C-alpha distance (Angstrom), angle and dihedral (degrees) to the residues before:
residue distance angle dihedral
M1 . . .
L2 3.80 . .
A3 3.78 89.6 .
A4 3.81 89.2 54.4
V5 3.80 90.5 51.0
R6 3.80 90.2 50.9
R7 3.81 90.8 52.7
R8 3.79 93.6 49.0
Q9 3.83 97.2 37.7
P10 3.83 109.6 24.0
S11 3.81 89.9 172.4
L12 3.80 89.7 69.0
G13 3.80 92.8 60.2
R14 3.81 94.7 94.8
R15 3.78 91.8 49.0
I16 3.81 92.0 48.6
D17 3.80 90.0 51.3
E18 3.81 89.5 53.4
L19 3.79 93.7 50.1
V20 3.81 97.9 46.2
G21 3.81 95.8 41.1
E22 3.78 125.1 107.7
H23 3.83 90.1 -98.0
P24 3.83 106.4 30.3
V25 3.81 119.8 -152.2
L26 3.80 103.8 -121.9
D27 3.79 138.2 179.5
P28 3.82 117.5 -74.2
T29 3.81 115.3 -108.1
T30 3.78 134.4 -148.6
G31 3.78 98.5 -151.0
S32 3.81 90.6 -126.5
P33 3.82 128.2 124.6
D34 3.82 90.8 -108.7
D35 3.78 93.1 47.1
L36 3.78 120.0 -169.8
S37 3.78 90.4 -121.4
T38 3.82 94.4 61.2
S39 3.79 120.5 97.8
K40 3.78 117.9 -92.0
A41 3.80 100.9 -102.6
K42 3.83 114.2 -109.4
G43 3.78 99.0 -26.4
W44 3.81 118.3 -149.4
M45 3.81 117.4 13.9
G46 3.80 119.3 -164.3
F47 3.77 90.1 -20.6
G48 3.78 121.0 175.2
A49 3.80 128.4 171.6
E50 3.79 89.9 -117.4
R51 3.80 89.0 69.3
L52 3.78 89.6 68.9
V53 3.79 94.7 55.4
I54 3.79 104.1 103.0
E55 3.77 115.8 -169.1
G56 3.78 112.1 -113.6
V57 3.82 95.3 11.8
D58 3.80 114.4 122.0
T59 3.81 111.2 -148.3
L60 3.81 95.8 -173.8
L61 3.80 115.9 111.4
G62 3.78 132.1 -169.8
I63 3.79 113.7 -103.3
A64 3.83 89.5 -116.6
F65 3.80 86.1 70.8
L66 3.81 87.7 82.0
A67 3.79 94.9 51.3
V68 3.79 93.2 47.9
G69 3.79 90.5 48.8
L70 3.79 90.9 54.5
E71 3.80 89.3 50.6
R72 3.82 92.5 50.6
G73 3.79 89.8 47.2
R74 3.80 90.0 63.6
S75 3.82 88.3 75.9
V76 3.82 94.7 55.3
C77 3.80 120.6 92.6
R78 3.78 140.4 165.0
I79 3.79 114.1 -106.0
T80 3.81 127.0 -157.8
S81 3.80 122.0 -161.1
T82 3.79 122.5 -164.4
F83 3.80 119.4 -155.0
A84 3.78 134.0 176.1
G85 3.80 90.0 -92.8
G86 3.81 99.4 43.1
A87 3.80 142.7 -65.8
S88 3.80 135.1 -68.0
H89 3.78 136.4 -172.4
G90 3.78 136.2 -139.7
T91 3.79 141.6 150.6
A92 3.81 128.2 -85.3
S93 3.78 138.6 175.3
L94 3.78 132.2 -141.9
V95 3.82 105.6 -115.1
G96 3.80 97.2 166.6
P97 3.81 133.1 18.5
D98 3.82 89.5 -88.4
L99 3.81 103.1 13.0
L100 3.82 129.4 99.1
L101 3.81 124.1 -165.5
T102 3.80 122.3 -155.5
N103 3.82 139.2 132.2
H104 3.79 125.7 -54.9
H105 3.81 89.3 -127.3
V106 3.82 90.0 56.2
L107 3.82 94.1 55.9
H108 3.82 97.2 32.9
D109 3.80 131.2 54.3
W110 3.79 104.3 -124.2
D111 3.81 89.3 -172.6
D112 3.80 91.6 57.7
A113 3.81 108.9 49.7
D114 3.83 92.4 -73.7
R115 3.79 91.7 -71.6
P116 3.83 111.4 178.6
A117 3.78 121.1 -119.0
K118 3.80 117.7 -85.1
F119 3.81 93.4 -147.2
V120 3.79 131.4 18.8
E121 3.79 131.8 -175.9
A122 3.80 133.9 178.4
W123 3.81 127.3 -143.6
F124 3.80 111.1 -151.5
D125 3.83 121.7 -167.4
Y126 3.80 92.7 13.8
E127 3.81 92.7 155.6
L128 3.78 143.3 105.4
D129 3.78 125.8 -98.9
A130 3.81 126.2 -137.8
A131 3.80 90.4 -81.8
G132 3.81 92.6 53.2
A133 3.80 94.3 -108.1
T134 3.80 123.2 131.4
R135 3.78 113.5 -101.8
Q136 3.79 121.6 -128.2
M137 3.81 102.8 -76.0
S138 3.81 128.7 -150.3
I139 3.82 120.2 -149.2
V140 3.80 112.7 -158.3
A141 3.80 123.6 -173.7
C142 3.81 118.6 -133.5
D143 3.81 130.0 -146.1
A144 3.82 102.5 -112.9
T145 3.82 90.7 -167.2
T146 3.82 88.9 70.2
I147 3.81 95.9 59.3
T148 3.80 110.0 133.0
G149 3.78 129.0 167.7
D150 3.77 153.0 127.1
R151 3.80 122.8 -106.7
N152 3.81 94.8 -161.1
H153 3.80 92.3 61.8
D154 3.82 92.8 28.7
W155 3.80 99.0 -129.0
A156 3.78 130.9 127.9
V157 3.79 138.6 168.4
V158 3.79 134.6 -153.5
R159 3.79 130.5 -174.4
L160 3.78 124.9 -124.3
A161 3.79 116.3 -112.5
A162 3.83 90.9 -148.8
N163 3.78 136.5 26.0
A164 3.78 118.7 -67.5
P165 3.81 112.9 -114.2
T166 3.80 116.9 -91.1
T167 3.81 88.9 -114.5
A168 3.82 91.5 64.2
A169 3.80 123.2 93.2
V170 3.80 130.8 -158.0
L171 3.80 112.3 -113.7
D172 3.82 118.5 -134.8
L173 3.81 110.9 -134.5
T174 3.81 96.4 -172.6
G175 3.78 137.9 78.0
A176 3.81 102.8 44.9
E177 3.77 121.0 137.1
P178 3.82 113.4 -120.6
P179 3.82 110.0 -86.9
R180 3.79 120.9 -111.3
T181 3.78 134.3 -154.7
D182 3.83 111.0 -85.4
D183 3.80 92.3 25.5
Y184 3.79 115.2 133.5
V185 3.80 117.6 -117.6
F186 3.80 129.0 -171.2
I187 3.80 128.7 -156.8
I188 3.81 126.2 -156.2
Q189 3.78 106.5 -159.2
H190 3.81 151.0 146.6
P191 3.83 101.3 -115.5
D192 3.81 116.0 -162.7
G193 3.80 88.0 1.1
G194 3.80 90.1 -72.0
P195 3.81 133.5 124.3
K196 3.80 119.4 -44.8
M197 3.81 115.4 -77.8
I198 3.80 138.8 170.1
G199 3.79 131.6 -131.6
L200 3.83 108.2 -135.5
S201 3.80 106.3 151.0
H202 3.84 133.3 86.9
N203 3.81 86.3 -6.6
L204 3.79 104.0 157.7
V205 3.80 123.5 146.4
R206 3.81 107.3 -120.0
H207 3.81 103.7 179.1
I208 3.79 138.5 15.9
D209 3.78 133.0 -177.9
N210 3.77 133.1 159.3
D211 3.79 91.8 -80.8
V212 3.82 110.3 33.7
L213 3.78 144.8 14.8
Q214 3.80 124.3 -146.1
Y215 3.78 126.1 -154.0
W216 3.79 144.9 164.3
T217 3.82 95.2 -122.1
D218 3.81 109.3 133.2
T219 3.81 120.3 -103.9
K220 3.78 135.9 155.9
A221 3.77 137.2 -162.6
G222 3.78 105.0 -61.7
S223 3.81 92.0 41.7
S224 3.80 90.9 93.0
G225 3.79 110.0 123.3
S226 3.80 96.4 27.3
P227 3.81 120.7 142.4
V228 3.82 115.5 -112.2
F229 3.82 112.7 -140.7
N230 3.79 132.8 -163.2
N231 3.81 121.0 -139.6
R232 3.81 90.1 -84.8
W233 3.82 89.0 57.3
E234 3.80 92.0 -112.1
V235 3.81 116.8 142.6
V236 3.82 112.2 -109.8
G237 3.80 101.2 162.3
L238 3.80 151.3 5.6
H239 3.81 110.8 -121.5
H240 3.79 113.6 -132.1
R241 3.82 115.5 152.1
W242 3.78 150.9 -21.3
V243 3.81 127.6 -99.2
Q244 3.78 135.3 -166.0
A245 3.80 112.5 -89.8
S246 3.78 124.9 -127.3
E247 3.78 116.5 -86.1
G248 3.79 112.8 -88.8
E249 3.80 95.3 28.3
S250 3.81 118.3 133.0
I251 3.78 91.9 -119.0
S252 3.80 124.5 44.9
Y253 3.80 95.1 -136.4
R254 3.77 141.8 32.4
N255 3.77 128.4 -150.1
Q256 3.77 115.6 -127.2
G257 3.78 137.0 -151.7
R258 3.77 133.0 -175.1
R259 3.80 112.3 -112.1
I260 3.80 107.0 -102.4
E261 3.82 88.9 -131.3
R262 3.81 89.2 65.2
V263 3.79 91.3 49.0
L264 3.80 91.3 49.8
D265 3.82 89.7 48.6
G266 3.80 88.8 54.4
L267 3.79 94.1 46.6
T268 3.80 90.3 50.9
A269 3.81 92.0 48.2
H270 3.82 89.0 54.2
G271 3.80 92.3 47.9
I272 3.81 93.1 -113.9
E273 3.79 116.8 147.6
V274 3.78 121.1 -156.3
G275 3.77 129.1 -157.0
R276 3.79 97.0 33.8
A277 3.79 139.2 67.7
H278 3.79 119.7 -78.2
I279 3.83 110.8 -111.6
């Protein structure tokens, strides 16, 4: 069966090798009862497309939206963290020439006293082209001794141990207007540790407070650490988990991201600059 999958989807070969190896690369866990790696409850309940029609919200976008999204996607990579007990994968983005941003639970083992990863590597350009073939990928080692983060707001950074590929772009984390309920948000991610994808459907923001935003945009395990974009491709959040939705909602869960303002506050408090080279 795996051989048949390889023939039909050659791009999944690397992921299959990881899963069937002696030490499979699995999803990161939080060590909580409602762990990030568990399935998302019952999914959609009584959902119809008409539920996403919000009065007064214009869903039309300029065609340049697609080109800008491709440009922003150049910053997003898959990240693999190796711990004493095994390895896990997530998503990260290049926020400085040598700096990757992801979740704390991606770079730390929450089931083992929050120990940081021993080894970290980033996969840039792990994605499919228009013909469905895997693009030329770049694997860049990271310096695990530079891991810094905050568990409470679930963010962490690590520095590259070598130059980022020339195809990568630094993602600007500043300048976004505060998100609002019923805004549309888009997430570029590596779901299930596979090739880069984007969540574009039923992607409404459902809740916002000073700390987090919650939305229906699709994610899977492996999407942890992905940037959350508004419809101007500005970063408004850092995706990190799913939560149970309020009773009576059309979907039984919401996805949740940390407000990017809180992440930037944490980076500043740790003396970490984004958007420029580390000196």
